[in-house]
C-alpha positions in Angstrom: -25.1 29.3 -33.5 -21.6 28.7 -34.7 -20.6 25.4 -36.1 -17.3 24.0 -34.9 -15.6 22.9 -38.0 -12.2 21.4 -38.9 -11.2 17.7 -39.4 -9.6 16.3 -36.3 -6.5 14.1 -36.5 -8.0 11.3 -34.3 -8.4 7.6 -34.8 -10.3 4.7 -33.3 -8.0 2.0 -32.0 -10.7 -0.7 -32.0 -9.9 -2.2 -35.4 -6.2 -2.3 -34.6 -6.8 -3.9 -31.2 -9.2 -6.5 -32.7 -6.3 -7.7 -34.9 -4.3 -8.7 -31.8 -7.0 -10.2 -29.5 -5.9 -13.4 -27.8 -9.4 -14.7 -26.8 -12.3 -14.1 -29.1 -15.1 -14.7 -26.5 -13.6 -12.5 -23.8 -12.1 -9.9 -26.2 -9.0 -9.8 -24.0 -5.5 -8.6 -24.9 -2.4 -8.8 -22.7 1.0 -7.4 -23.5 4.4 -6.2 -22.3 7.0 -3.6 -23.1 8.9 -6.4 -25.0 5.8 -7.1 -27.1 5.4 -3.5 -28.1 9.1 -3.1 -28.8 8.7 -5.8 -31.4 5.9 -4.0 -33.2 6.6 -1.7 -36.0 7.3 1.8 -34.7 4.4 3.3 -36.6 1.9 0.9 -34.9 2.9 1.9 -31.4 3.1 5.6 -32.3 -0.6 5.5 -33.0 -1.3 5.0 -29.3 0.6 8.2 -28.6 -2.2 10.1 -30.4 -5.1 10.9 -28.0 -7.8 8.3 -28.6 -11.1 7.3 -26.9 -10.9 4.0 -25.2 -13.7 1.5 -25.9 -12.6 -0.9 -23.3 -11.0 -1.2 -19.8 -7.3 -0.8 -20.0 -4.6 -1.4 -17.3 -0.9 -0.7 -17.5 1.4 -1.7 -14.7 4.7 0.2 -14.7 7.3 -2.2 -13.4 10.4 -0.1 -14.2 11.1 3.6 -14.9 8.5 6.4 -14.8 6.1 7.2 -17.7 3.8 10.1 -18.5 0.3 9.1 -19.7 -2.6 11.5 -20.5 -6.1 10.7 -19.4 -9.0 12.9 -20.5 -6.3 15.4 -21.6 -4.7 15.6 -18.1 -1.2 14.4 -17.6 -0.5 11.5 -15.2 3.0 10.6 -14.0 3.2 6.8 -13.4 6.1 5.7 -11.2 7.7 2.3 -10.5 5.3 -0.2 -9.1 2.2 1.9 -10.0 -0.8 0.9 -12.2 -3.0 3.1 -14.3 -6.5 2.0 -15.1 -8.6 3.5 -18.0 -12.3 3.0 -18.3 -14.4 3.0 -21.5 -15.0 6.4 -23.1 -12.0 8.1 -21.5 -9.5 9.8 -23.8 -6.1 8.1 -23.3 -2.6 8.9 -24.7 0.3 6.5 -24.2 3.8 7.7 -23.6 6.7 7.1 -26.0 8.4 3.7 -25.6 11.6 4.7 -23.8 14.6 2.5 -23.6 14.8 0.7 -20.2 11.0 0.9 -19.6 9.3 -2.2 -18.5 5.6 -2.6 -18.1 2.7 -5.0 -18.5 -0.7 -4.2 -20.0 -4.2 -5.8 -20.1 -7.4 -4.7 -21.8 -10.9 -6.2 -22.2 -14.4 -5.1 -23.1 -17.0 -4.2 -20.5 -19.1 -7.4 -20.9 -16.1 -9.4 -19.6 -16.8 -8.1 -16.1 -20.2 -9.7 -16.1 -18.6 -13.1 -16.3 -16.6 -12.6 -13.1 -17.9 -13.8 -9.7 -17.7 -10.4 -8.0 -17.8 -6.7 -8.5 -14.7 -4.5 -8.4 -15.6 -1.1 -6.9 -12.3 0.5 -7.7 -13.4 0.7 -11.3 -16.0 3.3 -10.3 -13.0 5.3 -8.9 -14.7 6.5 -5.7 -11.5 8.3 -4.6 -11.0 10.1 -7.9 -7.6 8.7 -8.6 -6.9 6.3 -11.4 -3.5 5.1 -10.3 -2.8 2.4 -7.8 0.5 2.0 -6.0 1.5 -1.5 -4.7 3.8 -2.4 -1.9 6.8 -4.6 -2.5 5.0 -7.8 -1.7 2.0 -7.2 -3.9 4.2 -5.9 -6.7 5.6 -9.4 -7.1 2.2 -11.0 -7.1 0.8 -8.5 -9.7 3.8 -8.9 -11.9 3.5 -12.7 -11.7 -0.2 -12.6 -12.5 0.3 -10.3 -15.5 3.0 -12.7 -16.8 0.9 -15.8 -16.2 -2.1 -14.3 -18.1 0.2 -13.4 -20.9 1.7 -16.9 -21.0 -1.8 -18.5 -20.9 -3.1 -16.3 -23.8 0.0 -16.4 -25.9 1.5 -19.8 -25.6 -0.5 -22.2 -23.4 -2.8 -24.9 -24.7 -5.3 -23.4 -22.2 -5.5 -20.2 -24.2 -9.1 -21.0 -25.2 -10.1 -22.3 -21.7 -12.5 -19.4 -20.6 -12.8 -20.7 -17.0 -9.0 -20.7 -16.4 -8.5 -17.3 -18.0 -11.4 -15.8 -16.0 -10.0 -17.3 -12.8 -6.6 -15.6 -13.3 -8.3 -12.3 -14.4 -10.5 -12.3 -11.2 -7.4 -12.8 -9.1 -5.5 -9.9 -10.8 -8.5 -7.5 -10.5 -8.8 -8.5 -6.8 -5.2 -7.4 -6.3 -6.0 -4.1 -7.9 -9.2 -3.6 -5.8 -7.4 -4.5 -2.6 -4.5 -2.1 -3.2 -6.9 0.7 -4.2 -8.8 0.5 -0.9 -5.7 -0.3 1.2 -5.4 1.9 4.3 -9.0 3.2 3.8 -10.6 4.2 7.0 -13.1 1.7 8.3 -15.4 4.7 8.8 -15.8 5.1 5.1 -17.2 1.6 4.8 -19.5 2.1 7.8 -23.1 3.2 7.4 -23.0 2.1 3.8 -21.5 5.4 2.7 -19.1 4.0 0.1 -22.0 1.9 -1.4 -24.2 5.0 -1.6 -21.5 7.0 -3.2 -20.9 4.3 -5.8 -24.7 4.2 -6.5 -24.6 8.0 -6.9 -21.7 7.8 -9.4 -23.4 5.0 -11.4 -26.7 6.9 -11.4 -25.0 10.1 -12.7 -23.2 8.1 -15.3 -26.4 6.9 -16.8 -28.7 9.9 -16.2 -26.4 13.0 -16.4 -27.8 14.2 -19.8 -31.2 14.4 -18.2 -29.7 16.7 -15.5 -31.6 15.3 -12.6 -32.2 17.5 -9.6 -30.4 16.9 -6.3 -33.8 16.1 -4.7 -34.6 13.4 -7.3 -31.2 11.9 -6.9 -31.5 11.8 -3.1 -34.9 10.1 -3.4 -33.6 7.5 -5.8 -30.8 6.6 -3.4 -33.2 6.7 -0.4 -31.3 9.6 1.2 -32.1 13.0 2.4 -30.5 15.9 0.5 -28.2 16.6 3.4 -27.1 13.0 3.6 -26.4 13.0 -0.2 -24.5 16.2 0.0 -22.4 14.9 2.9 -21.5 11.6 1.2 -20.6 13.2 -2.2 -18.6 16.0 -0.6 -16.6 13.5 1.5 -15.6 11.4 -1.5 -15.3 13.9 -4.3 -14.8 17.2 -2.6 -17.7 18.5 -4.6 -21.4 19.1 -4.0 -23.8 16.8 -6.0 -24.7 19.7 -8.3 -21.1 20.6 -9.0 -20.3 16.9 -9.5 -23.0 16.7 -12.2 -21.8 19.9 -13.9 -18.3 18.6 -14.0 -19.5 15.3 -15.5 -21.5 17.2 -18.2 -18.5 19.4 -19.2 -16.3 16.3 -19.3 -18.8 14.7 -21.7 -18.8 17.9 -23.8 -15.0 17.6 -24.1 -15.2 14.0 -25.1 -17.8 14.7 -27.8 -15.8 17.6 -29.2 -12.8 15.3 -29.4 -14.4 13.2 -32.1 -17.4 15.2 -33.4 -18.0 18.8 -34.8 -21.5 19.8 -33.5 -22.6 23.4 -33.2 -22.6 24.8 -29.7 -26.4 24.8 -29.8 -26.4 21.1 -30.8 -23.9 20.2 -28.1 -25.8 22.1 -25.5 -29.1 20.5 -26.3 -27.6 17.0 -26.4 -26.3 17.5 -22.9 -29.7 18.7 -21.6 -29.1 22.5 -21.5 -32.0 24.6 -22.6 -29.8 27.7 -23.0 -26.7 27.3 -25.3 -25.3 30.6 -24.1 -25.4 29.4 -20.5 -23.7 26.2 -21.6 -20.9 28.2 -23.3 -20.3 30.3 -20.2 -20.2 27.2 -18.0 -17.8 25.4 -20.4 -15.4 28.3 -20.3 -15.7 28.6 -16.5 -14.9 24.9 -16.0 -12.1 24.4 -18.7 -10.6 27.9 -18.9 -11.3 27.8 -22.7 -14.1 28.7 -25.0 -15.6 25.8 -27.0 -13.9 27.0 -30.2 -10.6 27.5 -28.5 -10.9 24.0 -26.9 -11.5 22.5 -30.3 -8.3 24.2 -31.7 -6.4 22.9 -28.7 -7.3 19.3 -29.3 -6.6 19.6 -33.0 -3.2 21.0 -32.3 -2.6 18.3 -29.7 -3.5 15.5 -32.1 -1.5 16.9 -35.0 1.7 16.9 -33.0 2.1 13.1 -33.7 
């Protein structure tokens, strides 16, 4: 099988981010457009290169629109809208335009375990990673971002974990509430949302084993018909197609940083037949594996 070769112009932002962390225990970082404008231009430009996120990242666009890229798909962020990025997604930041005003926050996954509740929006059950706030909640969100930044940058309480977590919990509660706002009560009835989240979490940990629909349904204590109905309602896909989509997304992420042969990549993702994997990849992405690699090389080298 062909080896996908060629050095990719990619970088890992972890080392750079670690140099700016404002709380060593929580590994948390807040910022604003003003903070980034004060950085050397070459530093911010690094974030305009597609990079794999190793943390949760949130950017609230207070003023002017902005074009981000998430898993190589363009996302237009409008005024009063928030983008959330989860670990392992490939994110590209837009250029820092004059007049832009935004607030950002990032932290590592283990920070969530210190909070008193779960935030289901982070599993993205509606398959949209932007949240639009109404005028009233915009003011609260802006104030919370600014308060967290003030605490972590300037306050004597910057090392007070309890105070930082309290404000972080409130901010994420605002995000969660806005994400599910206007959601039909029927979605929450019969535990459908909970079952779909369980399905997504199960797929996220087991997708390389390519579990059967029957085994997934048994794991969630559902019939196959019930599982199909729930997954179709939330994602628009059958459970099998959802699994295939997740496998191909992982293939894209692996190819972004590594250069395996098609055979190695197929076996790593649980495919016994590399030729079938190659056909499936092209069917899902519109590109062969080798063409996709050239595409991301070209994309990264533009910066």
